[in-house]
N, C-alpha and C positions, 0 to 999 in steps of 0.2 A: 530782620531788615526793616525796622521801623522807619517809615517815611520814604522808602525806596521801592515800593511795590511797582510803581509805574515804570521806573527805569529798568528794574529787573525784567519785567514783562517785555520791554523792548528788546533787551539782550536776548531773552529766551525766544522771542520770535525771530530774531537775526540768526540764532543757532539752528532753528527749525528750517529757515530758508537755506542756510549753508548746507545742511544735510541733503537738501534737494539739488545742490550744485550751484547755488547762487551765493558766491563768496562775498563777504563784506569786510570792510574795516571799520571799526568803531573806536573813536577817541573819547576816552572818559576823562574829563577835566575837572578842576575845582581846587579850592585852597587846601593846604595842609589840614588833615584831621577831618575832612568833610565826608569821607566814607568810600573813597575809590576802591581801596583794597578789599574792604569788607564786601562791596558789590560784586567785584570779580571772583572773589572767594566763593560767594554764593552760586555764581554762574558756573564756576568750576565743578561745584558739588553736583549741580543739576546736570552738567555735561557727563560726569563720570557715571551717573545713574543711567544714562542713555548709551553707555559704552562709547562714549566719544573719546578720542585720544586727547589728552590735555597736556600741552606743552607750556610751561610757565618759567619765566626768568626775569630778573629785576636789574635795572641799571644802578650803579653806585656812584656816590659823589666823586668827582675827579680827585679830590683831596684825600680820598681814602686809598688811592693807589689802584683803582680798578684798571683792568686790561681792555683793550678794544674787544668789542663784541661780547661783553660780559653776560648779558642776558641770554645770548644764544649759546654760548659756551656752557652757561649753567643747565639749560634744558637738554642740550645735546649730551653733556656728561651724565645727567641723571637718566636720560632715555637709554643710553648705550650700557650703563652700569646695571639698569633693571632688566635688560635683555638677556636671553640665552646667548652666550657668546658666538655660538654657530650662526645666529641669524644676524649679527651686526654687519659682516661683510655685504650681505645682500641689501640691508637697509641703506648702507652708505653708497653702494654702487661703485661704478668705474671711478668716480671722482673721490675715492676715499682718501687719496693722498692729500687732496686739498682740505678735507675735514680734519685729517691728522695734523694739519697745521694749527688748528685751534685746539685739538685734543692730542697732544703728543703721545699720550699713553696708548692710543689705539693702534692696532696693527695696520700696516698699509700694504701696498704691492710690492714693496722691496726696493723701489726706485729711490735712490738717495736724492733728497731735496737739498740743493745747494743753499747754504746760509745766506749767501748774498744774491740769490736769484730774485731779482726785482723787475717787474714790468707793469705797465699801466693796465694790462689785460688781466693781471692776477687777481684783482679784487672781483672782476666779472666771473672769473672761474670759481672763485670762492662762493660768491653769491649764488651762482647756479647750482653749486653742490649742496648748498643749505636748502635751497628751493626743492632740489630733487628728493631730499630726505623727507620734507614734508609732503611732497606729492606721493611718495611711495607709501607713506603712512595714510594718506587720503584715499588711496587705492583700496584700502581695506575698510574704510569707514570715515565718517567725518572727523575733523580736527579742529580743536580750539587752541589758538596761540595767543598767550597773554604776555605782554612786555610791559613791566610796571616801571614807574618813575623815569619816564623819557626825559623829564627836564634835566637829568644828570647825564644823558647819553653823549657820547663823543660823536664827532662828525661821521666816522666811518660806520658806527653803529646806527646812525639816522639813515644813511645812505642804504644800508642793507634792509632796514625797516621799510623804506620807500619801495625798494625793489620787490620785496616779498608782498607788500600790499598790492602792487600793480600787477604782479604776476600770478596771484592766487585768486583774483576776483572771479574767476570762473570755474574754480575748484570748491569741493565741499569742505571749505576752510572758513571759520570765522576768526579774524584777526583783530585782537583788542590791544589797545595801548592805553596806559593811564599816565597822566601828566599833572603835576602841581603847577597851576597857572597864576597863583597869587604872587609868585616871586619871579615870574618870567619876564626878563628884560626885553624891552622893544628893541628890535634890531639885532638880537643875539642869534647864533646859529640855529638854536632850538626854535625860537620864534619864527624865523624865516621858514624853517622846515615845516612847521605846523601850518603856516599860512598856505604853503604850497600844497601840502597834503589835503588841506580842507577843500581845494578846488576840484578834486577828483570826485567823479559821480558816485563811485562805489564806497565813498567814506561818509560816515555818519558822526555827528558829534553829540556827546551827551555831557552838558555842564551841569554838574551837581549843585544845587542850590541849597542854602541853609534850611534846615527843618522849621516847620511852623510851630507856633505855641502848642497846639494839641499833640504834635509829634514829639516835641521835647518832653512833655509831661509823660507821655506813654513810655518813652525811652528811659527816663528817670526812675519810673515805677518799675520797669523791668530790671533795673539795677538794684534798687533798695527801695522797696515799697514801704517798708516801716518807717524810715526816716524822711521819705519825700513827701512832706506835707506843709501846707501853709506857707509861711514866708520863705522858708528855704526853697520851695519850689519856684516861686515868683522870682526869687534871686537868680535860680539857675537859668531860668527862661531869659532873664534880662541880661546877664553877664555872658552867657554862652554864645549869644548871636546865632543860635541854631547850629552851631558846630557840633557834630556828634561826638567827636573825641573830646572836645572841651566839656561837653555835658557829662561824659563819663568820668573825667577827671574831677569835676566839681562834685559829681554825686557820690564819689568813692572816697574812702579813707576819712570820713567825717568833714570833708571840705564843705559841705552844705551847711555845717554849724559854724563855720569861720567867717570872719570878714573876708569877703572875697576880692582878691586883686582884680585889676581891670584886664590885664593881658594873660593870655594863655601860657606863655613862658613863665609868668610869675606864678601861676597856679602850679604848674609842674615843678617849679623850684620849691615851692612850699611843701609839695608831697614829698620830695626828696629830703627836704630839711627835717621831716618827721622820722626818717629812717635811722637806724643805728649807724654810728660812725663807721664800723667796719663794712657796712653794706653800701654806704656812700663811696667809700674807697674803691670797692669792687665796681661800682657803676661808673665811676670816673675812669677807671683803668680800662673797662670794657668799651667806653666811648672812645678813648684814644685808640683802642685796637683797630677800629674802623671794619670790624668783620665779627663773625661769629667766634666765640672763644670757648674753651673747655676749662676745667678746674686746673690741670696742670700748667697751662699757660698763665693764668691769672696768678697761681701760687708763685711761679718762678718770676714773673714781673714784679710783684708785690713783696717777694721774699717772705712769704707766710706759709705755714703749713697747709696742705690741701684740706684738712679737716676744718681749719678755721675759715677757708674760702667757702666750703660747703655751708657752714653755718651762716656766713655772710649773705650767701646767695638766697637763702630761704625767704627772707622778708621781700627781696625784690621780685621773686617768683610769685609769691603769695599775693603781692599787690599788682600783679599783671604789669610790672615795669619791664621785667625780662620775661622771655618765653623760651621754652625748650625747643631745639630744632632738631630735625632728624636727617639721616643720610638717604641715599637713593633707596637703600633696603628697608627704610622705616625704622631704623634703630636710632635711639638718642645719640646725638654727637656734639652737643654743646648748647650754648645760650646765645640769645640775640635780643636786642631792645624790641619791644612790641611795636613801637612806632619811632620813626626817624626823629621826630620833635623831642622825644625823651632823651635820645642820644645827644642831640644838639644842645639840650639844656645841661646835661651832665658834663659835656665837653667844655661848654662855656664856663663852668664854675672852676675850672683848672687854672691855677696861676701859671705864669710863663715857665717858671723854673720846674714846676711839676710836669708840664707838657714835655719839656725837654727831656727829663729823666725817664718818663714813661715811654715816649717814642724811641729813645735810645734803647731801653729795655726790650721793647717789642722787636726793634730791628735785630738785636743780637739773638733773641729766642727764636724768631721766626727764620732767621738765617741758619740757625743751628738745626731746628727740626725740619724745615722744608714742607711740611704739611700739618695742618691743624684742623681738627674736627672734619676731617674727610675732604678738605679743599686745599689745593697745592698753593704754597706761597709762591707769588710771581715777583719778578724783578720790579715791577711797577710799584708793588706793595712795599717792597724793601725800599725802594727809591723814596716813597712817601714818608716812611718813618725816619730815614736819615735826613731827609730835607727838613721835616718837622723838628728833628732834634738839633738842627743847625750844625750838623756834622758834615761839612762839605767834602771832606776827603773820602768819606764813605758814600756820600750821596752821589758823586759824580760818576764813579764806576757803575753804581746801581742804576742811574739814570741811562747811561749808555747801553747798559744790558737791556733796559726796559725798551729803549728805542730799537734795538735789534729784535726783540720779541715782537714788537708792533710791525717791523719791516716784514718779518717772516709770515704774517698774515695779511701782508699788503695794506696795513693801516698806516699809510706814509704820513697823514696829517698828525696822528697821534705820535709817531716816530719823531717828526720834526719837533713836535712840542717838547719831548723828552730831551732831544739833542740840544735844543736852545736852552732848556733849563740847565743842563749840564754846563754849557758854555757861559752862561750868566754867573753861575756859582763860581766857575773857574775864574772869572774876571774880579771876583771879589776877594779871592785869596791872596794874602800877602806873599805866601811862598808858593810858587808855581811849580812845585817839585813833584807833582802827581805823575806817576810813570804811565802815562797814557799819551798817545800821539794826538796832540790837538789838531794838527793839520788834517789828520784822517777823520777826526770827528766833525770838523768844518765841512770836509768834503762830503761826507755822508749825509749831513744835515742839508747841504745844497742839493744833493740828488733826491732826498726825500722832498724837498721843497718843490723841484721840478715835476716829480712824479705826482704830487698832490695839486698841481696847478698854480702854485705860488712862484711864478716865474721871475718876477722881480726880486723876491727874496732869494731865489736860488743864485741869481747873479751876484747879489750882494755878498752871500756866503762864499761863492766861488772866488770873488775878488779878495776876500778877507783871507781865505786860505792861501792864495798866492802871495799876499802881502806878508803873512805870517812866515812862509817858507823863505821869502826873501830876507827878512829880518833875522830869522834863525841862521842863514847861510853867513850873514854878515857877522852875527854874535859868535858863531863858532868857528869861522874861517874855513868852513867845509861846504862849499856850494854843491848842490846836487842838481845838475841840469836835467837829468832824466826825470825826476820826480817833478821839478818845476815845470818842464814841458808838458808832462802829463796832466798837471793841473791846469795849464793854459788850454790844452785840448778839452778837458771836460767843461771849462768856462765856455768853449765853443758851443757845446750842447745847450747850456743854460741860455746863452745869447740868442741861439737859433729859436729855441722855444719861446722866448721872449719877443720874438719878431724882429731882431736887429741882425739882419743877415751880414751886413758889412762889418759889424764888429765881430760876428762869428768867424767870418773869413780871416779877419786880422788875428784873431786868437790862434786859429789853426796854423797860420803862417808863423806866429811867434813860437808856437809849440815845436814847429819843424826846425826853426832856427836854434832852439834850445837843445833838442833831443839829439844826442851824438848818432852819427851815422854807424859808428863802430863802437862797441860790438852791436850787431843787430838786436832789436828789442820788439816785443809786442806793442810797446807804447808808440815806437816810431811807425810800426806797421799801421796801427789804427789811425795815427794822425795823418799819414799819407793817404789811406783809403778816405778819409774824411775830406782831404784836400782835392782828391779826384772827384768825389761827389760834388763839391762845390763847382769845380770846373764844368762838370756835366750840367748842372742846374743852370750855370751862366751862359750855356749854349756853346761850350768848347768840347765836343766829344773827342776830338783828337787829342788835345791837351789832357783830358780826363783819362783817356785810354793809356797814355804814356805813364802817367803818375800811378794809375791802378796797377799796371804791370810791376813797377817797382815795389808797390805795397805788397803784392802777392809774393814777390821774391822774397822780401824781408819776412813776411809772415811764415813762409814755408821753412826758412832757415831756423826758425825758433818754435816751430810747431804751434803757431798761434791760429787755431782753426777759425775761430770766430772772426778775427781780422782778415783772414784769408777770404772767408765767405763774403764778407762785406765788399772787399775789393773786387772779387770775381763778379759780384752783381753789377757794380759799376762798369767793369771792363766789358761784360756781356752786353749791357745796354749800349755802351759806346760802339762796340763792334756792329752791333745790329742797325744802328742809325747811320753808320759811316760806309755802308755798302755791302756788308756780309751778314744779312739777317739770320741766316741758318747757323752760321758759326756763333753769332752773338747769342742766339737763343740757347744753343747748346752749352756755352759757358754759363750762361745765367741759370740754367737747370742744374749744372754742376754746383753752382753756389747754393741753390735750394737744397741739394742733397747734403751738403755739408751742414747747413742750417738745421735740417731734420735730424741729422746725427747728433748734434748738439743739443737738441730738444728744447731750445728756447721758443716758448709759444709765440711771443711777440715777434721775434725775428722771422718765424716761419710765416706767420699771417701777413707781415709786412712784405715778405718776399713774394708771396703769391699775389698780393695786391698789385705790387710794381711789375710783376710778370704779366698780369692781366692788362695793365695800363700799356706796357711795352708792345704786346700783341695787338691790342686795339689799334695803337698808332700804325703799326705795320700793316694791319689788315685794311685800314683806311686808305693807306697809301696805294695798295694793290687794287682796291675798288676804284679809286680815282683813275688808275691805269686800265680800267676795264677788265682786269684779270680776275673775273667773278669767282671762278673755281678756287683758285689759290686764295682768294680773299675769304671765301666761305670756310675753307679749312682752317685758316688762321683764326677766323672768328670762333670757330668750334674750340680751338686750342684756348682761346681767350676765355670762352664760357667755362671750359673746365678749370682753368686757373682761378677765375673769379668764384666759381661755385665751390671749390675746394676751400677757398678762404672763407666764404659766408655760410654755405650749407652742408659742407662735408663732402668727403671723397666719393662715397657710394653714389649719391645723386648726381655728382658731377660726371662720373663715369657713364651713367645711364644716358645723360643728356649727350655726351659726346658720341657715344655709340649710335644712339638714335639718329643723329644728324649725319654722321660719316658713312652710314651704310646706304645713302641715297646720292644720286648723281647730283651735280651742282645745280642743274635747273630745278630739281625737285627741292633742293634746299632754299631756292629763291622764289617758289611759288607753292601754292597750296598751303597745308597745315604748318609746314615749317615757318611761314611768315608769323604765325602765332607765337612761336618761340622767340622769334627775332624781336617782336613787339613786346614779348614778356621781358625780355632782357632790357629793352629800352625803358619800359615803365618801372622796373625794379631798380634802375640804375646800374645794372651790371655791365651794360655795354652800349656806348654811344654809337657803335657801329650800326645797331639795328635801324636807326632813322636813315643812315646813309644808303643802307642796302634797299630799304623800302622805297626810297626816293629813286633809285635806279631801276626799280622793277618796271616802271612805266615805259622804259625804253627797250626792255628785252622780253617782257611777258605781255601777251595780248590782254 
């Protein structure tokens, strides 16, 4: 660790403080080759010497086909594979179904996770599940989490990193991330993320600076003391700019005795040029792979015997251009470039035709094998190779598969990126004969856009799906009003989220105009339920009630439970505010029961939130009429509904029982006021302030 003693001491101190329960996040930045990885590797070694659990993972360039949350998948997989299988369920806890979204090979609770289950709360549940794994480990001792190369992270990985940083600051956890800052574009997602993270008090920044002259000389002598003398030493000091990786490359392989190029890439290129031709071929192929490789993979791609590949690998390993990598059990499992810059230089030396052929060969072989060097092949990786090979007919299905994989782990931004890449390639095809439903892809892309907050883009994609369906109907002479109506109903969702209520109402009206009344369908039941909801929001509960009843009737005819539950919610609310609160509340609770049977987390949470709001309104009305006892009872029910949504059923039940066991006046005076005030301050119930205002008239 020449020249990094001070930085390592800071990290060492942070690790000691973390062991005392003072969690920190440290961002280590600097240019490529400045020594970030070597620094964290030294920290990891010290941590292991102290029996600290070490979790490490690295982000990969988007161009390599990396999947969402790649660094977390890496350490989770390594951790679970290294453990006694009997301990894994305990580590993952009750949220193991969420973790199994990241690691499909893991056993789960047995509940079938619907492939299309998508909701905005999903990522929060996944984040909590990952947090819980780290916290369980931290219960047995300090933990060091290292996430490298965050400059390549997708937005979902950045969001998870921020979440963990903020929630581990009071745990015995040191969270370290490394980032290459020399190529960070101002205004990029990563730059914005870093600027926001830097504002947190528990985040420290270590920006690695170039080595000084004395340190460069010491590093050169540690590499090759015999040749590091005189003019060559001064040349390295001057040319390297104090970059440790640059120093190493200049000081190795006789580079100190050559005329030195100005740029690091030129130096690396010169080093590779001195290697045998077969070795350079292997390096270029390995760079195109974008992942660790093994002998059989390279042999198949280059169509050469494995013995020839082994001979070609030796100079690259001896020159520390490639390094051996091991699996979770410590067994050698393949090869990887020692540094990303080496891979970049090797890849840049490929001609366009060579790239096409290599990527196509990797695509075929990775698709055939499914797993290389202990790492599963992902749809995103296959998509990367087919896109790079400019094979649109294979790239489009792979991109759509990659999008679905991203949706499965709630990485909707990444899913949208894959969907849009597929659609862009589709537009370039002369022959649009790919046997995939383009309208469905547009629709899924729109849904991913709305779930990731890109509401305007969702509206654009939704309208494009409608236009495509209309054009197809004209071209084929086979209109499909049911599908077209369903597309208008989904457009209603996108428009509502975009804040255009008038256009959203028009979209659902158009959906109902198009969707046939007979035969009954879930699509029509859904559109009717939404139309009823719009009436309710517009202040027409009677009109909403009538449409909701029709929606329920249609839903029951076709066993559309989700649509029935939604319409029952609208009907219950309408009944409650038009004169029959008990009946309305009962109907609404019936809707909640259906939602809980379906198991959709977002639907259940929204249902309890709306029930709380409904009860709050009814309780306020009763208080206004001076029916304080009934108002208190409804307030208790409102607290239960809200608490169930926010803090869980057990706490809600305790709160409700505690209040209901006392007479109404006791609920309005003494310690219960504290609970009412608590509800007000926590934002759980605006009724608290109304009740407190009333107390002056009924309690001395």
